[in-house]
C-alpha positions in Angstrom: -18.5 -20.8 -125.1 -17.4 -24.4 -124.7 -15.8 -26.1 -127.6 -17.2 -29.2 -129.1 -14.1 -31.5 -128.9 -13.5 -35.2 -128.7 -10.6 -37.6 -129.0 -11.4 -37.8 -132.7 -11.8 -34.1 -133.2 -9.3 -32.3 -130.8 -8.8 -28.6 -130.9 -5.4 -27.3 -132.0 -3.2 -25.4 -129.6 -3.6 -22.2 -131.5 -7.4 -22.3 -131.0 -7.1 -22.8 -127.3 -4.6 -19.9 -127.2 -6.9 -17.7 -129.2 -9.8 -18.4 -126.9 -7.7 -17.7 -123.8 -6.7 -14.4 -125.4 -10.3 -13.5 -126.0 -11.2 -14.1 -122.4 -8.2 -12.2 -121.1 -9.1 -9.3 -123.5 -12.4 -8.9 -121.7 -10.6 -8.0 -118.5 -10.2 -4.3 -117.9 -7.2 -2.6 -116.2 -6.6 -3.7 -112.6 -4.5 -2.6 -109.7 -2.0 -5.2 -108.7 0.4 -5.4 -105.8 3.5 -7.5 -105.8 7.2 -7.8 -105.0 9.8 -7.1 -107.7 11.5 -10.4 -108.3 13.4 -9.3 -111.4 14.0 -6.0 -113.1 15.3 -5.6 -116.6 15.9 -2.3 -118.5 17.8 -2.5 -121.7 19.6 0.6 -122.9 18.1 2.3 -125.9 14.7 0.8 -125.4 11.5 2.5 -124.3 10.1 -0.5 -122.5 11.2 -2.1 -119.2 10.3 -5.5 -117.9 9.4 -6.4 -114.3 8.6 -9.8 -112.7 6.1 -9.4 -109.9 5.9 -12.1 -107.4 3.3 -12.8 -104.7 5.2 -13.2 -101.4 2.4 -15.6 -100.1 2.6 -18.0 -103.0 4.8 -19.2 -105.8 3.0 -17.1 -108.4 4.7 -14.5 -110.6 3.6 -12.3 -113.6 5.6 -10.3 -116.2 4.9 -6.6 -116.3 5.9 -4.4 -119.2 5.9 -0.7 -118.6 7.4 2.5 -120.2 10.8 3.5 -118.9 9.3 6.9 -118.2 7.3 5.4 -115.3 10.5 4.1 -113.8 12.4 7.4 -114.3 9.5 9.2 -112.5 10.1 7.3 -109.3 11.7 9.1 -106.4 14.2 6.3 -105.8 15.6 3.7 -108.2 13.6 0.5 -108.3 15.4 -2.6 -106.9 14.7 -6.3 -106.5 12.6 -7.0 -103.5 10.8 -3.7 -103.5 7.0 -3.7 -103.2 5.1 -1.9 -105.9 1.5 -1.3 -107.0 0.9 -1.1 -110.7 -2.1 -0.2 -112.8 -2.1 -2.5 -115.8 -4.2 -4.3 -118.3 -3.7 -8.1 -118.7 -2.8 -9.3 -122.2 -2.2 -12.7 -123.7 0.6 -13.4 -126.1 -0.9 -15.7 -128.6 2.3 -17.1 -130.1 4.0 -17.8 -126.8 1.0 -18.6 -124.8 2.0 -16.3 -121.9 0.2 -13.8 -119.8 1.6 -10.4 -119.0 0.5 -7.0 -117.7 0.9 -3.8 -119.6 1.3 -1.1 -116.9 0.5 2.5 -117.3 1.0 3.5 -113.7 3.5 2.4 -111.1 3.9 3.3 -107.5 6.3 2.0 -104.8 4.9 1.1 -101.5 6.5 3.4 -99.0 7.6 2.7 -95.5 4.6 4.4 -94.0 2.2 2.3 -96.1 4.0 -0.8 -95.1 3.8 0.0 -91.4 0.2 0.9 -91.7 -0.5 -2.4 -93.4 1.4 -4.3 -90.7 -0.6 -2.4 -88.0 -3.9 -3.3 -89.7 -2.8 -6.9 -90.0 -1.8 -6.9 -86.3 -5.2 -5.7 -85.2 -7.0 -8.3 -87.3 -4.8 -11.2 -86.0 -5.2 -9.9 -82.4 -9.0 -9.9 -82.8 -8.8 -13.5 -84.0 -6.8 -14.4 -80.8 -3.7 -15.4 -82.7 -1.5 -13.4 -80.2 -3.4 -14.5 -77.1 -1.3 -15.6 -74.2 -3.6 -18.6 -73.5 -2.5 -20.3 -76.7 1.2 -20.0 -76.0 3.1 -23.0 -74.7 5.9 -23.1 -72.2 9.4 -24.1 -73.3 10.8 -27.5 -72.2 13.4 -27.4 -69.4 16.0 -29.3 -71.4 15.0 -30.0 -75.1 16.3 -33.1 -76.8 16.9 -31.3 -80.1 16.7 -27.5 -80.8 15.5 -26.6 -84.3 17.2 -23.4 -85.6 15.9 -21.5 -88.7 18.4 -18.8 -89.7 20.5 -17.5 -92.5 23.3 -19.8 -93.8 26.6 -19.1 -91.9 25.0 -16.0 -90.4 26.1 -14.3 -87.2 22.7 -15.1 -85.7 23.4 -18.8 -86.2 26.9 -18.4 -84.6 25.4 -16.5 -81.6 22.7 -19.1 -80.9 25.0 -22.1 -81.3 28.0 -20.6 -79.4 26.0 -19.3 -76.4 23.7 -22.4 -76.2 26.7 -24.8 -76.1 28.5 -22.6 -73.6 25.6 -22.9 -71.3 24.8 -26.6 -71.9 27.6 -28.4 -73.8 25.5 -31.4 -74.6 22.8 -29.5 -76.5 21.9 -30.8 -79.9 20.8 -28.6 -82.8 19.1 -29.2 -86.2 19.9 -26.2 -88.3 17.7 -25.3 -91.3 19.5 -22.5 -93.3 17.1 -20.3 -95.2 16.9 -16.9 -96.8 16.0 -14.3 -94.1 15.2 -11.5 -96.5 14.1 -11.0 -100.0 11.7 -12.8 -102.3 12.0 -16.3 -101.0 12.4 -15.6 -97.3 8.7 -16.3 -96.3 8.3 -19.6 -98.3 11.7 -20.9 -97.1 11.1 -20.1 -93.5 7.6 -21.7 -93.7 9.1 -24.9 -95.3 11.8 -25.1 -92.7 9.2 -24.7 -89.9 7.1 -27.5 -91.3 10.1 -29.8 -91.5 11.2 -29.1 -87.9 7.6 -29.3 -86.6 7.2 -32.8 -88.0 10.5 -34.0 -86.4 9.5 -35.8 -83.2 12.9 -35.2 -81.6 12.7 -31.4 -82.0 11.2 -29.9 -78.8 11.6 -26.2 -79.6 12.2 -24.1 -82.7 14.2 -20.9 -82.9 13.7 -18.5 -85.8 16.7 -16.1 -85.7 17.9 -13.2 -87.7 20.1 -10.3 -87.0 19.0 -6.7 -87.1 18.1 -4.8 -90.2 15.8 -2.2 -91.7 12.0 -2.4 -91.6 12.1 -3.5 -95.2 14.6 -6.3 -94.4 12.4 -7.6 -91.6 9.1 -7.5 -93.6 9.1 -11.3 -94.2 8.7 -11.8 -90.5 5.5 -9.8 -90.4 4.0 -11.8 -93.3 0.5 -13.1 -92.6 1.2 -16.5 -94.0 4.3 -17.0 -91.8 2.5 -15.7 -88.7 -0.4 -18.1 -89.2 2.1 -21.0 -89.8 3.8 -20.3 -86.5 0.4 -20.1 -84.7 -0.5 -23.5 -86.2 2.8 -25.2 -85.3 2.6 -27.8 -82.5 6.2 -27.2 -81.4 7.0 -24.2 -79.2 8.6 -21.4 -81.3 11.0 -18.8 -80.1 11.3 -15.6 -82.1 14.8 -13.9 -82.2 14.4 -11.4 -84.9 16.6 -8.3 -85.0 17.4 -6.3 -81.9 15.4 -5.1 -78.9 13.8 -2.3 -80.8 12.6 -4.5 -83.7 9.1 -5.9 -83.2 7.9 -7.9 -86.3 4.5 -9.7 -85.9 6.5 -12.9 -85.5 7.5 -11.7 -82.0 3.8 -11.4 -81.1 2.7 -14.9 -82.3 5.8 -16.8 -81.0 5.5 -18.7 -77.8 8.5 -16.8 -76.4 10.1 -13.6 -77.7 13.8 -13.2 -77.4 15.3 -9.8 -77.8 18.4 -11.1 -79.7 19.6 -14.5 -80.9 22.0 -14.6 -77.9 18.9 -14.1 -75.6 17.2 -17.0 -77.5 20.1 -19.3 -76.7 19.8 -18.4 -73.0 16.0 -19.1 -73.0 16.0 -22.5 -74.6 18.7 -24.3 -72.6 19.6 -23.9 -68.9 23.0 -22.9 -67.7 24.9 -26.0 -66.5 26.8 -23.9 -63.9 23.6 -22.4 -62.5 21.9 -25.7 -62.4 24.8 -27.3 -60.6 24.7 -24.4 -58.1 21.0 -25.0 -57.7 21.6 -28.7 -57.1 24.2 -27.9 -54.5 21.9 -25.4 -52.7 19.1 -28.0 -52.8 21.4 -30.6 -51.3 22.4 -28.2 -48.6 18.7 -27.5 -47.9 18.0 -31.2 -47.7 21.0 -31.8 -45.4 19.9 -28.9 -43.2 16.3 -30.2 -43.1 17.5 -33.7 -42.2 19.8 -32.4 -39.5 17.0 -30.2 -38.1 14.7 -33.3 -38.0 17.4 -35.4 -36.3 18.1 -32.7 -33.7 14.4 -32.3 -33.0 13.9 -36.1 -32.6 17.0 -36.3 -30.5 15.7 -33.6 -28.2 12.4 -35.4 -28.0 14.1 -38.6 -27.0 16.2 -36.8 -24.4 13.0 -35.2 -23.0 11.4 -38.6 -22.8 14.4 -40.2 -21.2 14.5 -37.5 -18.5 11.0 -38.5 -17.3 11.1 -40.7 -14.2 9.6 -43.7 -16.0 12.5 -43.8 -18.4 15.2 -42.2 -16.3 14.8 -45.1 -13.7 12.9 -47.9 -15.4 13.3 -50.1 -12.2 11.6 -47.5 -10.1 8.1 -48.7 -11.1 9.1 -52.3 -10.6 10.3 -51.5 -7.1 7.0 -49.7 -6.4 5.1 -52.7 -7.6 7.3 -55.1 -5.7 6.7 -53.2 -2.5 3.0 -53.3 -3.2 3.2 -57.0 -3.8 5.2 -57.5 -0.6 2.7 -55.5 1.4 -0.1 -57.5 -0.1 1.7 -60.8 0.7 2.2 -59.7 4.3 -1.4 -58.6 4.6 -2.5 -61.9 3.2 -0.3 -63.8 5.6 -1.6 -61.8 8.5 -5.2 -62.3 7.3 -4.6 -66.1 6.9 -2.8 -66.3 10.3 -5.6 -64.4 12.0 -8.2 -66.6 10.3 -6.3 -69.8 11.4 -5.9 -68.5 14.9 -9.6 -67.7 15.1 -10.5 -71.1 13.6 -8.2 -72.8 16.1 -9.9 -71.1 19.0 -13.3 -72.1 17.6 -12.0 -75.7 17.2 -10.8 -75.7 20.9 -14.2 -74.4 22.0 -16.0 -77.0 19.9 -13.7 -79.8 21.2 -14.4 -78.7 24.8 -18.2 -78.7 24.2 -18.0 -82.0 22.5 -15.9 -83.4 25.3 -18.2 -82.1 27.8 -21.2 -83.7 26.1 -19.5 -87.0 25.2 -20.3 -90.4 27.1 -16.6 -90.7 27.9 -16.7 -87.6 30.1 -19.8 -89.0 31.8 -18.1 -92.3 32.5 -15.1 -90.5 34.0 -17.4 -88.9 36.5 -18.3 -92.5 37.7 -21.2 -93.5 35.5 -21.4 -96.7 33.6 -23.2 -97.9 30.5 -25.0 -101.3 30.5 -25.2 -103.2 27.3 -26.6 -106.5 26.4 -24.7 -109.1 24.6 -26.1 -107.8 21.3 -24.9 -104.3 22.1 -28.2 -102.9 23.1 -28.0 -100.3 25.8 -30.1 -101.1 28.8 -32.2 -98.1 29.5 -34.9 -99.4 31.8 -34.8 -102.1 34.5 -37.3 -104.0 32.6 -35.0 -104.4 29.7 -33.2 -107.3 31.4 -34.3 -110.4 33.4 -32.6 -112.6 35.8 -29.8 -114.5 34.3 -29.1 -112.1 31.4 -25.4 -111.4 30.7 -24.6 -107.7 30.4 -21.5 -105.5 30.0 -20.7 -102.6 32.1 -18.8 -99.9 30.3 -16.9 -97.7 32.7 -14.2 -95.1 32.2 -11.4 -97.6 32.7 -12.9 -100.3 30.5 -15.6 -103.0 30.5 -16.9 -105.3 33.2 -19.0 -108.4 32.6 -21.9 -109.1 34.9 -25.0 -111.4 35.3 -28.4 -110.1 36.3 -29.5 -111.9 39.5 -33.2 -110.9 39.4 -35.6 -109.2 37.1 -35.7 -105.5 36.7 -36.9 -103.5 39.7 -39.4 -100.8 39.5 -38.7 -97.2 40.1 -37.1 -96.7 43.4 -36.0 -100.3 43.7 -32.4 -101.3 43.7 -31.6 -104.0 41.2 -29.6 -107.0 42.0 -26.0 -107.1 40.8 
């Protein structure tokens, strides 16, 4: 029940410790699984002390057990081993610590570990954690490669040496961690978070050399697998050898069989790329030469045509046509002029035949009065009128002697 406390009436530490002990005492025995972080067995004592640690969190508990439980194990207990204990929680009032008093202890065998990994694999596969659709391609040439590996390990040497041999200018950011044991999972996860937050790191390699199934257990840990799935930076798994397949290989964006293979996957080979560039240049040159040859053949084909082989031929044809048209026009005009000239001559002859001058040349004369009026009838003049006689040779003046005579009468002159 809750205590009635206040700043004026605080509860002593011993009271709180006693209450915690009462609540812990109500708990019955429980089965607990953990990883042995520390093992202490003093000679001459009947009690051994274990520190069990949760590999998924920084939580540990002290376990006391009879040494007979340890002697009954098939193999000696060692740090890092996974065990299952049946124990009752107890609270030490004076020290204010919680411990477990074990009455049964079992080691988790290899078969059990593999079965648990397989069950976890099926669960994560059902959730789509291993789906190919969520995996990202690696960049062609990363700015910085993040490397998570053991300190001064052979895996680190293999990755750095082979990557720099392939591309000398490659840059690495190495995060050394424990790759087996109690702290492996937490350190790898911390390093992954650090590299994933770095904007210059374009790809992360998690590398470790080969080892036993127990040594590679941290890389099948559920927390680590989910952390890799949640990372925004592509991750390459290079754990163990070709035959080793921890769950990290399934969740990583790319699985490399070895650390050396990881180096080959994250950076291109400068010699191969130079060869590809040379081949590409040759293909471009060949394509350009082929295009030029094709265009040259096209030009030669066009130049072989009559219109381009002899450009003046068309002009000569048109000049001949123009000359023919000019000659035709000239003949037409000349013919029209000749015909017009004949018509003019005919008209002139008709006019001449009908003109008074032609009549006068035949001996006729035209009589005009002084005012120029032509005398047409004898009665147009009277005796004494002056008249002019127009003849072919000129003009003759005359005077009328008598009045005009009638028809059939000869007038006086």
